[in-house]
GUZA-761969 format. One line per field, with one value per residue (C-alpha): residue number from 1; y, x, z; residue in one letter. Coordinates in steps of 0.2 Angstrom, whole numbers, plus 5000, padded with zeros to 4 digits. Each point is the difference from the previous one (the first is absolute). Layout:
# residues N
seq (NUM/...)
Y (Y/...)
X (X/...)
Z (Z/...)
type (A/...)
END
This chain:
# residues 266
seq (1/2/3/4/5/6/7/8/9/10/11/12/13/14/15/16/17/18/19/20/21/22/23/24/25/26/27/28/29/30/31/32/33/34/35/36/37/38/39/40/41/42/43/44/45/46/47/48/49/50/51/52/53/54/55/56/57/58/59/60/61/62/63/64/65/66/67/68/69/70/71/72/73/74/75/76/77/78/79/80/81/82/83/84/85/86/87/88/89/90/91/92/93/94/95/96/97/98/99/100/101/102/103/104/105/106/107/108/109/110/111/112/113/114/115/116/117/118/119/120/121/122/123/124/125/126/127/128/129/130/131/132/133/134/135/136/137/138/139/140/141/142/143/144/145/146/147/148/149/150/151/152/153/154/155/156/157/158/159/160/161/162/163/164/165/166/167/168/169/170/171/172/173/174/175/176/177/178/179/180/181/182/183/184/185/186/187/188/189/190/191/192/193/194/195/196/197/198/199/200/201/202/203/204/205/206/207/208/209/210/211/212/213/214/215/216/217/218/219/220/221/222/223/224/225/226/227/228/229/230/231/232/233/234/235/236/237/238/239/240/241/242/243/244/245/246/247/248/249/250/251/252/253/254/255/256/257/258/259/260/261/262/263/264/265/266)
Y (5491/4989/5003/5009/4989/4996/4988/4990/4995/4993/4995/5004/5012/5015/5002/5014/5011/5010/5013/5011/5018/5011/4993/4986/4982/4985/4999/5014/4988/4987/5003/5001/4986/4987/5008/4995/4986/4987/5010/5002/4997/5015/5005/5013/5008/5011/5011/5005/5009/4995/4986/4984/5008/5009/5009/5016/5015/5001/4988/5005/5011/4995/4994/4989/4992/5003/4987/4990/4997/4996/4986/4992/4998/4992/4989/4995/4997/5009/5012/5007/5006/5014/5013/5007/5017/5009/5018/4999/4984/5007/5012/4981/4989/5014/5000/4981/5000/5011/4992/4984/5002/4980/4995/5010/4994/5016/5012/5007/5013/5003/5018/5006/5019/5012/5013/5016/5009/5012/5017/5008/4997/4994/4991/4980/4982/5001/4994/5013/5013/5004/4995/4982/5002/5007/4985/4989/5006/4993/4979/5004/5013/4986/4985/5011/5002/4982/4989/4988/4999/4981/5009/5015/4986/4988/5018/5006/4982/4998/5015/4998/5011/4994/5003/5019/5004/4991/5013/5015/4994/4999/5015/5011/4985/4997/5019/5000/4984/5006/5019/4991/4984/4997/5005/4992/4985/4999/5006/4986/4988/4990/5005/4982/4997/5001/5012/5003/5015/4997/5015/5006/5015/5013/5013/5006/5014/5013/4989/4990/4982/4999/4986/5001/5002/4993/4989/5014/5011/5002/5007/5008/4982/4991/5014/4999/4978/5005/5010/4989/4983/5005/4981/5000/4995/5011/4993/5011/4992/5011/5002/4992/5004/4999/4983/4993/4982/4999/5011/4993/4982/4992/5014/5005/4981/5002/5016/4988/4986/5009/5008/4980/4993/5013/4997/4993/4983/4993)
X (4576/4986/4987/4985/4983/4995/4988/5003/4986/4994/5013/5007/5014/5003/4995/4991/5006/4988/5008/4985/4999/5004/4994/4990/5007/4996/4981/4999/5002/4986/4988/5014/5009/4988/4998/5019/5004/4993/5016/5013/5007/4995/5012/4992/5009/4999/5014/5011/4990/4983/4987/5009/5017/5009/5014/5009/4995/5019/5000/4981/5005/5001/5016/4999/4979/5009/5014/4988/4992/5013/5005/4983/5001/5018/4996/4985/5005/4986/5014/4997/4984/4987/5001/4983/5000/4985/5002/5016/5002/5004/5016/5004/5000/5007/5017/4998/5001/5016/5008/4997/4995/5005/4988/4984/4991/4989/4993/4981/4997/4981/4995/5017/5004/5014/5000/5010/5014/4993/4993/5007/5015/4990/4988/5006/4995/5004/4987/4991/5000/4986/5006/5000/4982/4996/5009/4988/4985/4984/4996/4987/5008/5017/4989/4988/4981/4996/5008/4985/4998/5010/5015/5000/4999/5014/5011/4997/5005/5015/5008/5006/5008/5017/5000/4992/5015/5013/4990/5000/5021/5004/4987/5017/5010/4984/5000/5020/5000/4987/5009/5017/5001/4985/5002/5019/4993/4986/5012/5014/4988/5005/4993/4994/4993/4981/4990/4979/4992/4981/4995/4981/5006/5012/5008/5013/5008/4987/4986/4988/4997/4985/4996/5003/4983/5008/5012/5007/5004/5019/5009/5015/5005/4996/5010/5016/4997/5001/5013/5012/4996/4995/4993/4989/4980/4987/4985/4985/4987/4987/4989/5007/5010/5018/4997/4993/5006/4988/4985/5005/5010/4992/5005/5016/5004/4995/5013/5014/4994/5002/5015/5008/4994/5011/5016/5016/5001/5017)
Z (5670/5000/4983/5001/5002/4982/4992/4983/4993/4981/4987/4981/4997/4999/5017/5007/5018/5007/5010/5011/5005/5015/5017/4991/5000/4986/5002/4988/4987/5007/4986/4983/5004/4996/4983/4997/5013/4983/4988/5012/5017/5010/5016/5010/5019/5010/5001/5017/5013/4990/5004/5007/4996/5016/5000/5007/4993/4993/4988/4996/4980/4982/4997/5015/4992/4982/5007/5007/4983/4992/5014/4999/4982/4999/5016/4995/4983/4990/4989/4988/5007/4994/5018/5002/5012/5009/5004/5013/4992/4984/5004/5008/4987/4988/5012/5001/4982/4999/5012/4991/4982/4997/5012/4995/4981/5002/5011/5002/5008/5010/5003/5004/5005/5000/5015/4996/5006/5015/4995/5016/5012/5014/4989/5004/5000/5017/5012/5012/4985/4988/4985/5009/5002/4983/4993/5013/4991/5011/4998/4989/4988/4998/4995/4988/4998/4989/5014/5009/5019/5000/4991/5011/5015/4993/4997/5016/5008/4992/5008/5021/5009/4997/4982/5004/5009/4985/4989/5013/5002/4979/4994/5000/4991/4987/4996/4997/4990/4989/4998/4999/4995/4991/4982/5003/5004/4987/4987/5002/4997/4985/4983/4998/5014/4998/5012/5001/5011/5003/5008/5008/5012/5001/5014/5005/5014/4994/4991/5010/4995/4986/4989/4980/4990/4982/4993/4990/5015/5004/5016/5005/5009/4984/4990/5009/4997/4981/5002/5010/4995/4980/4996/5013/4999/5009/5004/5007/5009/5002/5015/5014/5013/5009/5004/4983/5000/5012/4993/4985/5003/4978/4992/5005/4998/4984/4996/5009/4990/4985/5001/5006/4987/4989/5010/4989/5003/5005)
type (X/X/X/X/X/X/X/X/X/X/X/X/X/X/X/X/X/X/X/X/X/X/X/X/X/X/X/X/X/X/X/X/X/X/X/X/X/X/X/X/X/X/X/X/X/X/X/X/X/X/X/X/X/X/X/X/X/X/X/X/X/X/X/X/X/X/X/X/X/X/X/X/X/X/X/X/X/X/X/X/X/X/X/X/X/X/X/X/X/X/X/X/X/X/X/X/X/X/X/X/X/X/X/X/X/X/X/X/X/X/X/X/X/X/X/X/X/X/X/X/X/X/X/X/X/X/X/X/X/X/X/X/X/X/X/X/X/X/X/X/X/X/X/X/X/X/X/X/X/X/X/X/X/X/X/X/X/X/X/X/X/X/X/X/X/X/X/X/X/X/X/X/X/X/X/X/X/X/X/X/X/X/X/X/X/X/X/X/X/X/X/X/X/X/X/X/X/X/X/X/X/X/X/X/X/X/X/X/X/X/X/X/X/X/X/X/X/X/X/X/X/X/X/X/X/X/X/X/X/X/X/X/X/X/X/X/X/X/X/X/X/X/X/X/X/X/X/X/X/X/X/X/X/X/X/X/X/X/X/X/X/X/X/X/X/X)
END
């Protein structure tokens, strides 16, 4: 099977692999990448069913996307690499790191989430019912109140009808992963594998997405990370929306650089 579309830029080690959110593509990293390529080799990709990476719906799922990440790292000679995921990409890089910990130097999660279990038997993430509609809050609500019009435009342009169909087909799988796999995956990460979470918003099945307003805030998701990955570092980036790496690329890059600068050197 052909590898997904990807770009490799910059030079330096450790390499960074940037994994986008649901319905999006590699262009979501356009604003952040220039802050990284002077020190790192940076790979960004379009996951199967997104952007320029076409694939049947039955090949578009978390395990398959994670396998693609590890194949790209191996075939590009980038390992061990730092895996960076945004939103859905957080799940994908966690799964990839659990599958191939020796190929992973560290994990960085950018505004991840975990959708809780259904509150009643009919409350699922299957396409067409109320829960999916609640999970897909309005575009402006997902972006948040702080993004300028250029960010809103670029996020919209990164979304395609095909990738929306992939998300609709994967809603139940993502919810199932969150409920039945997330804790096992995160708990299985090696105790010496560094992990940083850069968090700007919170939402779950019953909570519309909102932006954090203080560096001292905590959320059920960050509490989940502290419980399952006790050594995880949590950095709150307040007054930003879900696409914080597009709204505040310099600040996100600085948090990443500080974390990477403290990684153990072999």
